C-alpha positions in Angstrom: -14.6 17.3 11.3 -12.1 15.5 8.9 -10.2 12.5 10.2 -7.4 10.7 8.4 -6.1 7.2 8.5 -2.9 5.5 7.3 -3.4 2.6 4.9 -0.4 0.3 4.5 -0.9 -2.0 1.5 0.8 -5.3 1.1 4.2 -4.6 2.6 4.8 -8.3 3.0 7.8 -10.6 3.1 7.5 -12.0 -0.5 8.3 -8.5 -1.9 11.6 -8.3 0.0 15.0 -9.9 -0.8 14.7 -13.7 -0.4 10.9 -13.5 -1.1 9.1 -15.1 -4.0 8.5 -11.8 -5.9 11.2 -9.5 -4.8 10.7 -5.9 -5.8 13.5 -3.5 -6.5 13.5 -0.7 -3.9 11.3 -2.7 -1.5 13.8 -2.1 1.4 13.9 1.7 0.7 10.1 1.9 0.4 9.7 -0.2 3.5 12.0 2.1 5.5 9.9 5.2 4.4 6.7 3.4 5.2 8.0 2.6 8.7 8.8 6.3 9.2 5.2 7.2 8.2 3.8 4.4 10.5 5.9 5.7 13.4 4.5 9.2 12.8 0.9 8.0 12.8 1.5 6.1 16.0 3.0 9.2 17.6 0.0 11.4 16.6 -2.5 8.6 17.5 -4.2 8.5 14.2 -5.9 5.3 12.9 -3.7 2.8 11.1 -4.9 0.0 8.9 -2.7 -2.7 7.5 -3.8 -4.5 4.3 -2.5 -8.0 3.8 -2.9 -9.8 0.5 -3.5 -13.5 0.6 -3.4 -15.1 -2.9 -6.1 -17.7 -3.5 -6.3 -17.5 -7.3 -5.2 -20.6 -9.2 -1.6 -20.4 -10.3 -0.6 -17.8 -7.6 3.0 -18.3 -6.5 3.5 -15.7 -3.8 1.5 -14.4 -0.8 0.2 -18.0 -0.5 -1.9 -18.7 2.6 -0.1 -19.6 5.8 3.4 -18.9 4.4 6.1 -16.7 5.8 6.1 -14.8 2.5 2.5 -13.7 3.1 3.3 -12.3 6.5 3.5 -8.5 7.0 7.1 -7.4 6.9 8.8 -6.6 10.2 9.5 -3.0 9.2 5.7 -2.2 9.5 4.6 -5.0 11.8 1.1 -4.2 13.2 0.6 -3.6 16.9 -2.3 -5.2 18.7 -4.5 -2.1 18.4 -4.0 -1.7 14.7 -6.5 -3.2 12.2 -5.3 -5.8 9.7 -7.6 -6.4 6.8 -7.1 -9.4 4.6 -7.8 -9.1 0.8 -7.7 -11.4 -2.2 -7.8 -8.7 -5.0 -5.6 -5.7 -5.9 -8.4 -3.3 -4.8 -8.2 -3.2 -1.0 -12.0 -2.4 -0.9 -13.2 -5.3 -3.0 -14.9 -7.9 -0.8 -13.3 -6.6 2.4 -14.4 -4.6 5.4 -12.1 -1.6 4.7 -14.9 0.8 3.8 -17.0 -0.2 6.8 -13.9 0.2 9.1 -13.1 3.6 7.7 -16.7 4.8 8.1 -16.8 3.4 11.7 -13.7 5.5 12.5 -15.2 8.6 10.8 -12.3 8.7 8.3 -12.6 10.7 5.1 -8.9 11.2 4.3 -6.4 8.5 3.5 -2.7 8.5 3.6 -1.5 5.5 1.4 1.7 3.6 1.4 2.5 0.2 0.0 3.4 -2.2 -2.7 3.0 -2.5 -5.7 2.6 1.0 -7.1 1.4 -0.5 -10.4 -1.1 -2.9 -8.9 -2.6 -2.7 -5.4 -1.6 0.9 -4.6 -3.0 2.0 -7.9 -6.3 0.0 -7.7 -6.9 1.0 -4.0 -6.2 4.7 -4.5 -8.4 5.0 -7.6 -11.2 3.1 -5.8 -10.9 5.2 -2.6 -11.0 8.4 -4.6 -14.0 7.2 -6.6 -15.7 6.4 -3.2 -15.2 10.0 -2.0 -12.1 9.7 0.1 -9.4 12.4 -0.2 -6.2 10.5 -0.9 -2.6 11.3 -0.3 0.0 8.8 -1.5 3.5 8.8 0.1 5.3 8.1 -3.2 8.7 7.1 -1.6 6.9 4.7 0.7 5.7 2.7 -2.3 7.5 0.8 -5.0 6.6 -1.0 -8.2 7.7 -3.9 -10.4 9.4 -4.0 -13.7 7.0 -4.6 -16.6 7.0 -5.5 -20.2 4.3 -4.9 -22.8 4.4 -5.5 -26.5 8.1 -5.7 -26.6 8.6 -2.6 -24.5 10.4 -3.0 -21.2 10.0 -0.6 -18.3 12.2 -0.8 -15.2 10.6 -0.6 -11.7 11.7 3.0 -11.3 10.0 4.1 -14.5 6.9 2.0 -13.7 6.7 3.5 -10.3 7.1 7.0 -11.6 4.5 6.5 -14.3 1.9 5.2 -11.9 2.6 8.0 -9.3 2.4 10.6 -12.0 -0.9 9.1 -13.2 -2.4 8.9 -9.7 -1.2 12.5 -9.0 -3.1 13.9 -12.0 -6.5 13.3 -10.5 -6.7 10.7 -7.8 -4.3 11.7 -5.1 -1.9 14.3 -3.8 1.7 13.1 -4.0 4.1 13.7 -1.0 7.3 12.3 0.2 7.6 10.8 3.7 9.7 13.8 4.7 7.0 16.2 3.5 4.2 14.3 5.2 6.0 14.1 8.6 7.4 17.6 8.2 
């Protein structure tokens, strides 16, 4: 029998206004992620929070033991919800995430989080490659503005590009409203 789990990636204080790496649309994405979290709590499905702790030299946000690294109040974990710490964009790399999902008998993932263009992307691709069936709640995620080779892309465009890319092969894309239905 198939079982699904909610994965909430890096919805942490530093991404919100006043944080060290504020993302445009973080409050809106956080609100949608909170709605999805509430839905999973009501249907009693597994919930796993992913918390990034930056340990790489030169890191300036998500620093260990700072308020910015704490999970944001909009998706604050309850005592019975797993919190997995990570140090890389891919939530599976050098963490217990895969073992935890296997222990729970999970083969389907519903993914929310930040940033669309980094940790959500890396985790979704890895999960799909590992055989998990992925659904990304696109409006419960947000990205950062980027620039490459003189071309600037705003956060909305970056987010759309990454969601479109993931949706081509790695995941089904749904809105929070569609998921909760």
